[in-house]
N, C-alpha and C positions, 0 to 999 in steps of 0.2 A: 753694416758694421757699427754705425752710430747707435742704432737701436739696441744692438747687443751690448755695447758699452754702457748704455743707460740702464739696461736690465741688470748688469753686473753691479753697478752702483747701488741700485735699489736693494738687491739681494744682500749686499754687504751691510747696508744700513739696517735692514730688517733683521739680519742675522745678529748684528750687534745688540739690538734690542732683546732678542731671544736669549742672548748670552748673559744678560744681567742676572746675577745671583738672586734667587728668590727665597733664600734661607739665611738664617743668622749664622755668623761664623761659629758660634757656640751658644748653647742655651741650656738653662736649668729650669725645670718646672716642678714645683712641689706644692703639696697641700699646706695650708696655713691654719693652725689651730689658735684661735683667738685667746683661749684659756691658758695655753702654754706660752705664747709669744708675749702676752700682756702689753701689746702696743696699740697705738691709736689707729684711726682710720687710714686707709691707703692713700699714699701720695705717689702718683705715677711720675717718675722722673727719667730723663735721658732720652736719647733718640734724636731724629732730625729737628732742627730749630732750637735745640736746647744747648746749654753750656757743655754738655757731655754727649755729643752726637754719636760717639762710637760705643756707648754702653747704655744698657737698659736696666733699670731697677724698679720693678713693680712689686712691692711687698703688700701682701694681704688684700689683693684685688678680688672683687666679685667677678664671676664670669661675665656678667653684664658689662662691667667696666672694660674688660678685655675685648669683648665683641664690639662695643661702641668704638673703641680705638681701631680695631682691625677693619671695620667697615665704614668708618667716618659717618656714622649716623647718630640720631638721638633715640631716646628710649622708646618713643611711640613707633619707631620704624623697625623694631625688633620683636619678632613673634617666636616664642619658644616656651620651654617648660618653666614652671614657676621657680624652680631652684636656682636658676641663673641669677635671680635678683635677691636671693636669700643672703642676708648679711652674715650668717654663720657659716656659709660655704664659701671659703676664700682660698686663693692660691697666690704663690709668689713666683715671679719670673725674673730671672737675671740672664742677660744675654749680651753678646758683643756683636758689632756690626761695622762695616766700613764707615768711617766718618763722613764720607760724601754721599751716603745713601739718601735718596729723595723721600719725601713723605709717602708717595705712591708706592715706591719699592718697599718701604718699611711696613706699610699696611699689608702688602702681599706676603712679606716674611712672617708677620704675626698671624695672618690667616692660615698659612701653611703650617706654622708651629701648632696652632690649635687643631688643625686637621690631623696632624701626626700624633699629638699627645692625647687628644680628647676624641679623635675620630669624628670631628665636626664635618657635617655636610649641610649645605644650605641651597636655597634658590631664592630669587627675587620675584616680587609680584607687585602689581599695581592695585591699590586699595583705597576706597573713599573713606576717609576718617573725619571725625569732628575736629575742627580747627578754627583758625581766626584769619581775617583779612585786615591788614593794617592800612588805614586810609588817612588822608589829610583832612582835618576839620577846616572850618572857615577862618579861624584865628589861630595861626600857628605861633607857638611860643618857643620855637627852636632858634638857635643862633647859628647862622652860617659861619663855618670855620674861616679864619683869616690867618695870614702870615705863612711862613714857609712850612713845608711838610715836616711833621715830626717823624722820628725813627719808627720803624715798624715794630710791632710787638713780637718778640722772639720767643714768647712762651715761658720765660724764666721769671720767677718772683722778683719784683723790684725792691730796691733798698728804699724804705719808706721813712718819712719824718712827719711829725705832727705839725699841723698848721695852726694859725692863730685861733681858728674856730674850734679847735679840739679834734678835728677830723684829720686823717692822714692825707697828705698832699698827693694827688694822683701822679704817677710817673709821667715824664714828658715823652710820651710815645703814642702812636695811634691806637685807637681801640677803646675798650670799656674797662673801667676799674670799679670793682665792687667791694664794699665794706659794710659790715653790720653797724647800724646806729642804735646801740642798745639792744634789748631783747625783742626779737620778732620784727625788726624794722631794717630794711635794706636801703643803701644809698649807692646808686649807680651813676657814675660820672662818665660821660662820653666825650671823647676828644677826636676830632676829625673822622667821624663815623658816618658811613653811608646808611641809608635807610634799609638796604638789604642786610647789612651787618647787624643793625639794630633788631630787625625782624628775626634774624637767626638767634640772637641772644634771648629774645622773648620766647622763641620756640623752645629753646633748651630749658628754660625755667618753667614754662607752662606745661611742658611735656605733651604739646600738641603742635601740629604744623601751623606756621604763621606765614602768610603770603604778603609780600610787600606790594601794595597797590596804591602807594601814596603818589606816585608819579614825580617824586622829588629827586632831583639829581644833585650832585655835589656832596659835600660832607658837612657835618653839623657838630656843635658842642652843646651839651646839656647836662643837667643834674636831675636825678629822679629819685624820690623818696617813696617807699611803699611797704606794705606788710608782706612778709615772706612766708607766712603760714600756708602750707599746701604746695609751695613751689619747690622745684628741684634746684638746690643751690650748689650742686656739684659735690665731689668727694674730697676736695682739698680743703685747706684751712684758709679762711677769709679773715682779714684784719677786722678788729672791732673798734669803732670810734665811740664818741659819747652818745648817750641817749638823745633821741630827738627832743627838741625843746618845746614842741607843740604839746598842749595838754591833752588833746584828743587822740584817739587811735589813728594810725596811718591808714590811708585808703588802700584797697587792694590794687593789684598791678593794673588791671583794666581801667579802673577809675583814675589812678595816678597818671597813666599815659594820656588820658583825655584832659584832665584838669591841669596838669603841669606842662605838657608838651603840645597840646592842641591837636593831638592825633586820636584816632579811634581804633579800637580793637572790636571788630564785629564778628560774631559767630558765623561760621560757614562750614560747609562740607568741602574738604580739600582732598584731591586725588594725590596720593603720595606713594612712592616706591618703598616697599618694606622688605626686610630680610627675613625669610622664614627658615627656621632651623628644622631640618628634617631628621637630623641625628646628632647627638652629642652625649658623651659619657661623663659621669660625675667625677670619676677617679682617673687622673692622668697616668699614662704608661710611664715606665721607668726612664730615667735619664740615660 
């Protein structure tokens, strides 16, 4: 009898998980003509963790942007036709969803929407790709974080103000804050950041896998200045501070990490899980 009761409880819990809606309450998917819309780059807003968790507004997104959101991967983990990265092939998605939707549920909703409207079909595979290993040098130049934990980053743009040095003051929250320092130079400020989180940021900008092999626990604060040419700085808008005061050109990201933080980025072959697109259509079906 006890075993039967336990089985019933397990089935109820499992059934509740199956009952979670995997589709948006309502969704509109349209092609986006840059020549007609005359708007800037896509800024994807709304959804879990944002100030508007029950609504999604993705204007002018490339298919790659949508797929990266749907599968929570970076660009090197996505293998598919060239057009998904074409800046002239864009789409707009507006959708509503329950405000208490979790990030995992949201990603499932977006994957199902892409499957329905673009007939998307994928599979995952393990692939050895060129990447980097982040290691600790002999002389670390990181500052261990101190004081109480700052609020977590909710993904929403912060209200910024200029500091005495002309740069924007980073928001008082955990994570990394990026701003341009003049043309072609980036300024990355880390606050209460783990090395795993830092490696993930490097990975997204370098467009190659970065494995944290520093062995450093805890969280750290730092400022990093480097050249942004050839890096992926994302599709959103980044604040712009004053030009760097140094007369010489900024170091590339790999050199800056070593010179300014005492860490090393060493080239390595990294085994990574990738999403392979088996089928996807360029024109969405009607709403």
